[in-house]
C-alpha angles and dihedrals in degrees: 000000000000092000092051090049094052088049095054122091137157122265102254139171143122091285097042123086100217131183087258089057091048091052093048098040118112113266110210124198127207119301119240122196124216120246092264089058094226101103134044127205118212122183118207139168130211124194125213116207089194094055094029087224134129109218120203123210138168124219122209114198131178117241100201102024140068092227110133114261118250125230116206116191115219099214092184096040116226136129128303129200141159119267096166134006089261100030131075122195116219121196118204137172117259137168109300097001144337132319125208119210129192115225114194118215125209112206125173122168123231121265136171108315093358124095095201127230141246114182147126102242098181138049118262116272122223107236107162146013127209122202097228137047095223102070113121144144095070121196122176130203106205095188096063099019098241123151113203122191142151127247141162119261138172122248091279089066092220112142095194091054096056094094092052092048092048091055091049091049093050093048095045092116099244141052099230126135112201124199136190096167139023141295095071092164130355129204097319105340136083105233116244137175096284121093133185117261137172121246135187129200133173115256114164143151119238124218089272089058092248114144118232124196117201097205093202109115117207112205101214093195100043114142094009103094085231123140121194141209091043112242145270098018106013120120137142088332089071095065141028133205130215133171095282108006146054119213116200145163127222138172111270103269094213097058129073103260097213096064102028131066097185113135131184131210121226137181120209137178110267091232092053094250112152130355125303114263119225115231100181125093098234091242101093145095125218123351128210139180106012110193138177128211118240095267093043089235093121135036129195136187142163113259131193116204101213122072109216097030118093095186100053114129112284113225129193111246120192124202122197102211093192096051096031091231127139125194140168117244105187101037092133099039113103098214134082117236117218107196135014137206133174117227114251092258091044098235097109137040123217124199145162124237138173114250122177095331095318129094110224136185116242137181136206131180117241108249125218110280112261119239092252140017113279142158092211108046120176103245135169114253093253088066095052103038108082116214116221118228094182129033107190147035120022123299126197140157098047116192123178113217133193121273095042100297134132127200122207142157122235137190133180142183087280104042142031119233122318128172122251134181129210119207134187096050095137090069092045091050091052091048092051093053094047098046136062095189120089114272137210121217112234099176128125125269118197128192110229104182133037100188098159102018097105092048096048102036096086091046095070094210120201116256088206128246115251115223137174135201141167111268136173115343086010092285121155111254125191132213144167129234122200118192117225124254108274094028114149123193097229099037118106094210117138118227133199113252133217126197111207115201119202128227132232092066078227095057136090144218097249133183087265139119121254129190090196113036101023112171093203091061088062092045092049091053088060104268128131100231125214122190116183126186102209130182109311094040119130130235095047099085132290097268090060092048094048094048095082095062110110089003106076094141096038131061095013090063094048085055093048092049094048092045090050092051091047091052094048090049093046104040111051092182091072116102105215090194091063100051127140135170138206138183145161135218103346084004086057089052088051091053090051090046093050088051090064096045111061087161089078086077099219089137093207114184094202138008136205120202120186121193092333134162116262102166112025096191092054090048089058088065101036105042119099100227101054093181090071094060094041091055099041096044099040098252145345117328095256096048119103099245095046092047091050091051092049090050088054101040109024112114090216090070092062101048090119087075097047111121110134120104107256139191115205122198127186143165119229091217092055103118093166090068109008118227091247087078091067093036090055093048090048090051090052092050092046094050090048090052095243118149105257144152134200123209117189124191105197093193099045130091127202087315134047105239106156109097095224091048090049090056091047089048091055092045092054094046097048093040088052094049093043090057092060107027105013125135092276092057 
């Protein structure tokens, strides 16, 4: 084994996008425009394998000018955000806490005989100090000079006392965590006494342009039992800031968090005066993306109906704060929006939503407020028929600007995020209001940044070929095919094929970039890549998404088998005798399930399972978010229906059929699917005498995030596949 490992190496070269290239490629975040709408700030990181260092930078780029963009290295890392149209705030770690610096920007557009300028002529100025190092998710209200952010505090809610409490906790004389309620641990963290809260503090510039920091931190959630943003993934998308108010979502404080998803929406005075006021009805599940219009007269959020189900259809809910009326806008639209934003004037709402494996930008006009709160308002068709502004790839970070423009970021199978701008929306908005018939947007979209274009251009990545076939119950099922590097249309060469199976299971292979499971990495290493979105996948309607519940080993595998047959019949260049498969999370479950069902006829020569389910019933007890198992398996793990489904669909019950060589990978900090799942599967394979390998990352969670670990992950995966279906086979 050792000699084979030393012989294996990635395919690399100037025209090949290798795992090393992926690890070192720039990783852009979402672009954010300043209030003036003439500059965009884009954070990105870039890892150096040689230095073993991740370098952070921000890019400032003009939106309506040809002046050259400016890159500003952040030597100390940290977050950056706009506090004025010509001032960027930069947050860095310092002794005892965080320091916030103001970085002034000089921007002059080009004119006849003058090339224009974009620069930072002066050194950053220290304008504020925070007492902890964990403050994050900064939002700034320039009108009133309020800085809002999140941070962890103890039950007393006192931000300035956190350091003292931390020292007392660390010197308590033991290492025990003691629990009387769930959560015990969540995602990758053992839960302690500290909870996230939202704070506001005054930070303003006087007429002499001198910054003044108030230093008095108002805990906006003190005494409420609320915690926001909602962990583990909540951020600035869990709250919004206006001139006088903060709108936020939180898990319902009266319900056990581990087996409920119900969230409420509240509005609170930005100074912390008075108690938060609830805006939700009390009959809802999870909540996402609460936003306010500019005048704070209307609020909107994305609401799921079912408590205990995180993949229910998200609907846009509007709340008229002046009339105290709440109503659902997209009750009849069979897609789930992701993010929301009011237009600058507040008459339209823009949003992103997945649609057939793409994430598009849509717009709807705001209808007149009904006379009373309702989930089924009677609305004209123009208020319920979203108009798409984009039709491909994956949009995020939408931000309406003045003069009929919209900023957004967009990635694809061939590129990480870049910033784009749409113009001409005023005319579209007028047309929507004046017409009942469906409209098509014909405005202009311009790409603003090209952060990875030079690095990726010689690699010739595959855009992916979209295909459809009939799956279970004769439903249409979608997939992607990526041709291998070196493929030629008239050549009769046969290529090894890899089937990649997505997680979730309520997820999808979208026309979107990934730094972890990147299909083009597999194609560039010489594999024909198949991505299938089987039953349970999102973006194809709620019925299709819901259909996997209580049927994990059923319809999805009919889809995978039929999709596999369709691909073999359609693409003659695939070598079915050199087939492999890999998947993570539910995809890891699928790998373990396929192991026990050779009758499916995939004929895989090797398998890779990352953080997958081995024993479903055990997972119902051991996972952190218990609501997920309870929904997917028809009840709690000891209940009759759930036990019956586990007996039917748990991979552990079919180990007697396992025979395919398998690589198992797991993170020790994965509390969603504990590492014992892969250890148990590995033990089963070893005792059955099946060629197998176990790779454990002690410092990783459900994902592999460390750059060095990512490279090791790719090495293990491709070395494993190469052993069984490589070029010498």
